[in-house]
N, C-alpha and C positions, 0 to 999 in steps of 0.2 A: 691696176691698181687694189682692186679688190681682192685679188686671189691675193695679191702681197699683201695686202694683210690680214687677210686667214692665214696665209704660212706664219706670219709673224708671232698672233693668237696663240695657232699650234705648237710652233717650236716650245714658247714660256709655258703653255701649261705641259707639255710632255716635262721639262724640265724641273718645272715645281713640282709635281704630283709622282713624278719617279722617284725622288730630293726624301718628298716627305713619306712617301709608302715605304722605302727603305727605313726611314727614322723610325716611322710607328711600328712596321715590325722586326724590328732590330735592337732598339733602344730602348732601354728603362729613363721613366722619366725624371729629369736631370744629370743623365749620364751625360758625360763629353769625354773628348777627343780635341787634343791640341791638333791642328793644323799646321800651324809657322809658330811656333813659339809660344808665347804667352799673348798672342795678339789677335788671332784669326782662332778659335775655335771652337767648334761644333758643338756644341749645347743642346739636346733636348726639351723643349718645353712647350706646352700649350699656352692657351690665351682663349675665352670666350666672345671677345671683344676687336678691336681695330687693329690697322699696323700697329706693326713696335708693341704689340703689346697693351694698349691704350686699352680702355676698359668701357660698357654699358651696365649700371647696376641692375641685378635682378635678373630675374627669368626674362621680364617685357624688356626689357631693355634688346637681352639676345636677339628676341624674335623678331623687335623694330629692326635692330642694326642687318640682319637677315633677309626681310621682305626690303626693306634699302637698297640691300645690293645686286639682288634678282634685281628691283627696280631699274638701278642704278645701268645692271647690266643690257636691259633692255633699251634702253633709253641710247645707248653706248653704239650700241650696231646700229641699231639705227642710224645715225650721228655718222658714223662711221662709212654708213651706206652712201648716205645723203652725200657729204664730201665727195667717195669716187664718182657720182655722178654731175657730179660739177668740175671733173678731172682737177679736183685741189690736189698739189704739190704733194709729194711721198711724204714727206718731213716731218706736214701736218696729222697725215695720216699714222704717218708712224707712233708716232708720240698715243695717238688715242686708243690706239693697237696693244702696246704695252700696257696699258690703263683697264681695256680690257679684260686682257687676259690677264695681268693681277688681281682682279674686281672677280672676275669668273673663278681664279686660282682656289685663293678663301673662301668663296662659295661654296667649292666642294666639300672642303671642310667641314666650313658650317651644315652645310643642309644636309651628308650622307655619313659624314664619316661615324658619326655617334650613331648610327643606326649598323653600320657595317663592321665596326672593331671593338674589340672588351676592350675596356680602360685601360689603359697605360699608367702603370704605378711608380713609384721606386723600390719594388721587388719586380713585376712579372712584365714583361713586353708584351706590350697586344694580338693578338690573335684577328684574323682577317673571318669572319662569315661564322663568330661565335656559334654553339648550338642553343645556349641559353639568349643568346640576340646580344643588342650592342647596348652600350656603357650611355645609350642616349636617347633620344625620339629625334621626329626629321627635325629639319630646322635647330635644332639647339645642341650640332655637335661644335668639337671644339677646334680651332684653329693649331694646325706646327706650326714652330715655329724651333730656327738651327743656328741662324746666322748667330756668332757672337763675338766682338773687335773692342777689348778691354784695354784697346792704342796705349790712355793714358791715366796711373793714378795715383793719386796722391789726396794730400788734405787743402782742403781751403785757406787761404792768410787768415789770421786770426781779428785781420783788422778788418774782411769782408763782413758788413749787418746781416744776419741772423744765418747764415752760413757759414759765418771763420769757425776754423777748427774740423768740419765736422770732411769725414772723408767721402770721394767723388772716385767716380771711373768714368771716361770717356772710351765708345761709345756702348752707353749700360744697356738697352733697348737691347733684346735680341727677336732677330726679325726672318721673314722665309725671301723666295725668290719670287712670290707673288708681288710683297711687302717693295720690293728693289723695284720689279718691272713699273709700278706704279709709280713711285718714287721718280724715276730718271724720265719718267715721262710727262708729267707734272712741271718737270722744274725744265727739262726740255723746253717744252712751251712758254716756261715764265721765260727763260735767257732767249728763243731765238723769236719771240712772240713781232715783233719788226719785219723780219723775212719770214714769218710762217702767212701770215695776217696781212699782207702787202695787197688790197685789191687788184685787179684789172685796171679798176677805177683811178685811184691813188698811183699805179705808174702810169695811166695816162695823163695823169696829172702834173707828174713828174717831165713826163718829155714834152708836154705842152710850154713848163716854165723857161726850158732847155733851150725847144725851138727859138721860144721869146723872145731870149736871152740874145741869141746869137744873131735875131733879125733886130732889133735896136741895139745891137752895142756899137759903140764908134769902131768903122774899119781898121783908123789906122790903130788901135790898140794890141791889132795882130800884123803892125807889119814891124821890120826889124830897126834898131834906132836909127842906123844912117837913112832911113827913105821917108822918115817923121818929118 
């Protein structure tokens, strides 16, 4: 089970980092390609913070977020190992492996990209291991995002409080493979939590209830109508 978890983490990390490295070294900041009409766009942007472009303010916020990610990765690694030792179902381990891989993917960006890349600008593509050094220091790199899905676009109804008449785009945030892995893992855990976390004791209790119902039920209930 642990080997399967490592494989999931490796595959997600490989796809995430391969795409980010290509974007970083081949596209200028803000450059985009329409992949499927106007609703699926590869749009290169960077952020200093969390998934989907959310941010903590200031350098201390960035540092705190990077340290939190490292701690989260350490805890998730231990927890997956613990689940594997308990022979937990692969569904649970798979979801936590997705979350772990996503966290690790964004950690690589925030810890190393500032050291090994020159800065991406609206005019210049970033260079790997530039002679003058990276654009930032350790733990202060920016996370590369590229997936943009502006599926719906329009204006809010005039009668809507506070937002009436304002322009909206759905889905506005730009994200990456790591963000997708984290979101998929968390949502799957929420949707399938009863199946995932139904412990052996709970299953045993359910079996006992079934046996008790069978023992104390009226035998005549199982007879055909003509025999009653």
